[in-house]
C-alpha positions in Angstrom: 17.4 -16.3 -14.4 16.7 -13.0 -16.2 13.1 -11.9 -16.5 11.4 -11.5 -19.8 9.9 -8.0 -20.2 6.1 -7.5 -20.4 6.4 -4.5 -22.6 3.3 -2.3 -22.9 3.7 -0.9 -26.4 2.7 -4.1 -28.3 -0.4 -4.4 -26.2 -1.3 -0.7 -26.6 -0.9 -1.0 -30.4 -3.6 -3.8 -30.5 -5.9 -1.7 -28.4 -5.4 1.4 -30.5 -6.3 -0.5 -33.7 -9.6 -1.5 -32.1 -10.2 2.0 -31.0 -9.4 3.6 -34.3 -11.8 1.3 -36.2 -14.7 2.0 -33.8 -14.0 5.7 -33.7 -14.1 5.9 -37.5 -17.5 4.2 -37.6 -18.8 6.5 -34.8 -17.7 9.6 -36.7 -19.3 8.3 -40.0 -22.6 8.1 -38.2 -22.5 11.1 -35.8 -20.4 13.5 -38.0 -18.0 14.2 -35.1 -15.3 12.2 -33.3 -15.9 10.8 -29.7 -14.8 13.5 -27.3 -12.8 13.2 -24.0 -12.5 16.0 -21.4 -9.6 15.9 -18.9 -10.3 17.9 -15.7 -7.3 19.0 -13.7 -7.3 20.9 -10.4 -4.1 22.8 -9.7 -0.7 22.2 -11.2 0.6 18.9 -10.0 3.6 18.1 -12.3 2.5 14.5 -12.9 -1.0 15.5 -13.8 0.3 18.2 -16.2 2.5 15.6 -17.9 -0.3 13.1 -18.1 -2.6 15.7 -19.6 -0.1 16.2 -22.4 0.2 12.5 -22.9 -3.6 12.2 -23.3 -3.7 15.1 -25.7 -1.1 13.5 -28.0 -2.7 10.1 -27.8 -6.1 11.5 -28.8 -4.6 13.4 -31.7 -2.9 10.2 -32.9 -6.2 8.4 -33.4 -8.4 11.5 -34.1 -10.4 11.7 -30.9 -11.7 15.0 -29.6 -9.8 16.2 -26.5 -10.1 19.2 -24.2 -8.3 19.8 -20.9 -9.9 22.0 -18.3 -7.9 23.5 -15.4 -9.7 24.6 -12.4 -8.6 26.6 -9.3 -8.9 24.9 -5.9 -12.4 26.0 -5.2 -15.1 23.4 -4.6 -18.0 25.4 -6.1 -16.2 25.6 -9.4 -15.7 21.9 -9.5 -19.3 21.2 -8.8 -20.5 23.6 -11.4 -18.1 22.4 -14.0 -18.9 18.7 -13.6 -22.6 19.3 -13.7 -22.2 21.2 -16.9 -20.0 18.5 -18.5 -22.4 15.8 -17.4 -25.2 17.4 -19.5 -23.0 18.6 -22.4 -24.1 16.5 -25.5 -20.7 17.1 -27.1 -18.8 15.5 -24.2 -18.7 11.7 -24.2 -16.2 11.0 -21.5 -14.7 12.7 -18.5 -11.5 11.9 -16.7 -10.4 13.7 -13.5 -6.6 13.9 -13.0 -5.1 12.7 -9.8 -3.8 13.3 -7.2 -6.4 15.8 -6.1 -5.3 18.7 -3.9 -6.9 19.4 -0.6 -9.8 19.8 0.2 -10.9 17.6 -2.7 -11.3 13.9 -2.5 -11.9 11.0 -4.8 -15.2 10.3 -3.1 -16.3 13.9 -3.8 -15.6 13.7 -7.5 -17.1 10.2 -7.8 -20.4 11.4 -6.4 -20.6 14.3 -8.9 -19.7 12.4 -12.1 -22.3 11.0 -14.5 -21.6 7.2 -14.5 -22.2 7.1 -18.3 -19.2 9.5 -18.8 -17.1 8.1 -16.0 -14.6 6.2 -18.3 -12.0 5.7 -15.5 -14.5 3.8 -13.2 -14.5 6.3 -10.2 -18.3 6.4 -9.5 -20.0 4.0 -7.0 -22.2 2.8 -9.9 -19.2 1.6 -12.0 -17.2 0.4 -9.0 -20.2 -1.7 -7.9 -20.7 -3.1 -11.4 -17.1 -4.1 -11.6 -17.2 -5.7 -8.1 -20.3 -7.7 -9.1 -18.9 -8.7 -12.5 -21.7 -6.8 -14.2 -19.6 -4.7 -16.6 -19.3 -1.0 -16.0 -16.3 1.1 -16.8 -13.1 -0.4 -15.2 -10.4 2.0 -14.0 -7.9 2.0 -16.9 -4.8 1.2 -14.9 -5.9 -2.2 -13.5 -7.7 -3.0 -16.8 -4.3 -2.3 -18.5 -2.6 -4.7 -16.2 -5.1 -7.4 -17.1 -4.6 -6.7 -20.8 -0.9 -7.2 -20.4 -1.3 -10.6 -18.7 -3.8 -11.7 -21.4 -1.6 -10.4 -24.3 1.4 -12.4 -23.1 -0.5 -15.5 -22.4 0.2 -15.5 -18.6 -2.0 -18.3 -17.0 -4.3 -16.7 -14.5 -6.9 -19.4 -13.8 -5.9 -21.2 -10.6 -2.8 -19.0 -10.0 -2.1 -17.4 -6.6 -2.2 -13.7 -7.2 -1.1 -11.1 -4.7 -2.0 -7.5 -5.1 0.2 -5.1 -3.1 -1.9 -1.9 -2.8 -5.5 -1.3 -1.8 -6.5 2.0 -3.5 -10.0 2.2 -5.0 -8.6 3.0 -8.5 -5.9 0.3 -8.8 -5.5 -2.4 -6.1 -9.2 -3.1 -5.2 -10.6 -3.2 -8.8 -7.5 -5.2 -9.9 -8.2 -7.8 -7.3 -11.8 -8.1 -8.5 -10.7 -8.6 -12.1 -8.2 -11.3 -11.1 -10.9 -13.0 -9.1 -13.2 -12.9 -12.1 -10.4 -14.5 -14.1 -10.4 -17.4 -11.5 -7.2 -16.5 -9.7 -6.9 -17.0 -5.9 -6.3 -13.4 -4.7 -4.7 -11.9 -1.6 -4.7 -8.1 -1.1 -1.9 -6.7 1.1 -0.4 -3.3 1.7 2.4 -1.4 3.4 1.0 -2.1 6.8 0.7 -5.9 6.3 2.7 -7.8 8.9 5.6 -9.8 7.3 4.8 -8.4 3.9 7.6 -10.4 2.3 6.1 -13.7 3.4 2.8 -12.8 1.7 4.4 -11.5 -1.6 6.7 -14.6 -1.8 3.5 -16.8 -2.2 2.5 -15.1 -5.4 2.6 -16.7 -8.8 1.4 -13.3 -10.1 2.5 -10.3 -8.0 0.9 -6.9 -8.9 2.4 -3.9 -7.1 0.6 -0.6 -6.8 1.8 0.8 -3.5 3.2 4.1 -4.6 6.6 3.6 -3.0 9.8 3.5 -5.1 11.7 0.2 -4.9 9.5 -1.3 -2.2 9.6 -4.8 -3.6 13.1 -6.3 -3.5 14.3 -9.7 -4.9 13.9 -11.5 -1.6 10.2 -10.6 -1.6 9.5 -12.4 -4.9 8.9 -16.1 -5.6 11.4 -17.5 -8.2 9.7 -17.7 -11.6 6.9 -15.3 -10.6 5.2 -12.8 -12.9 5.6 -9.3 -11.6 3.4 -6.4 -12.8 4.7 -3.0 -11.6 2.1 -0.2 -11.6 4.4 2.2 -9.8 5.2 5.7 -11.2 7.6 7.5 -8.9 9.6 10.5 -9.9 13.1 10.4 -8.3 16.4 12.1 -9.0 17.2 9.4 -11.6 13.9 9.8 -13.4 10.7 7.7 -13.4 10.9 4.4 -11.4 8.4 1.8 -10.3 7.5 0.2 -7.0 9.7 -2.8 -7.8 13.5 -2.8 -7.6 14.8 -3.7 -11.1 17.0 -6.4 -9.4 13.8 -8.4 -9.1 14.4 -9.2 -12.8 17.0 -11.7 -11.7 14.4 -13.7 -9.7 11.1 -13.2 -11.6 10.2 -14.9 -14.9 8.3 -12.0 -16.3 8.5 -8.3 -15.3 6.9 -5.1 -16.6 9.5 -2.3 -17.2 9.1 1.2 -15.8 8.7 3.2 -17.9 7.2 1.4 -20.9 5.2 -1.3 -19.1 1.7 -0.5 -17.8 1.7 3.2 -18.7 1.1 3.0 -22.5 -1.6 0.4 -22.0 -3.4 2.5 -19.4 -3.7 5.4 -21.8 -4.8 3.1 -24.7 -7.5 1.5 -22.5 -8.8 5.0 -21.4 -9.2 6.0 -25.1 -11.0 2.8 -26.0 -13.3 3.3 -23.1 -14.0 6.9 -24.4 -15.2 5.5 -27.7 -17.3 2.8 -26.0 -18.9 5.4 -23.8 -19.8 7.6 -26.8 -21.4 4.6 -28.5 -23.2 3.4 -25.4 -24.5 6.9 -24.4 -25.8 7.8 -27.8 -27.1 4.4 -28.8 -24.8 4.2 -31.8 -24.9 0.7 -33.3 -21.3 -0.4 -33.8 -19.5 -3.7 -33.6 -19.0 -4.1 -29.8 -15.5 -3.3 -28.6 -13.9 -5.8 -26.3 -14.3 -5.2 -22.5 -11.7 -2.9 -20.9 -9.5 -5.8 -19.8 -9.5 -7.6 -23.2 -7.0 -7.2 -26.0 -8.7 -9.4 -28.6 -7.4 -8.2 -32.0 
């Protein structure tokens, strides 16, 4: 068996088409494009790289983009986020991760305006997602769901295992899978007999942050494997799943080229939706974060 690839670019193209159409209608009414601000603290190489990716992606579809870089001082972060929250020209805010000490995800989440929190960090948006009441979904798990939908992977009734419990990937992904009627198990690197849990999965989603953690003997033959890992090693960018898993699984996301492009596309679509929602602009509704309906 050799796995079919769940490539991200075809999914991202569909989402970009939706986003461009909505952004054009927004600009026709407001006389400006929807605007995203990316906030980075320090100089983490991955964050620097992702900031450049966002800038290029915004330019491609004519969204406003500005990156702010702050020193590692808490008062500056508080002041900056408060100013961005009330700035009428800013529609969406994304805070780059990882955050250097002494900052934390919880600290940032408490400061962000939920209406501009397009990556679903705030308790308000996290709560809405958990309760199935909408809200802005973190773009990475929403991108994973978009991939499954685009390729017609059956989710209803499937046994899904999420390896990873972070509040920005694993936990919201589990909620999205539950809402799609999967039977969901969350496990992590401290789970006893981890391989016994992952081998049960019809759909295995891996977001543990450890290169090559999932090996072929941990995967059920014929499973669908979605790899959210982005680990920089000497050989380049690799996922959390050993590529040899492709000899066991039926479907596998490549790294790079799998969930990454879809994550970015979802974030930009959420930016346009936030601009429309916040300013009461009457446009044809965009699909929800996890949908790729053309």
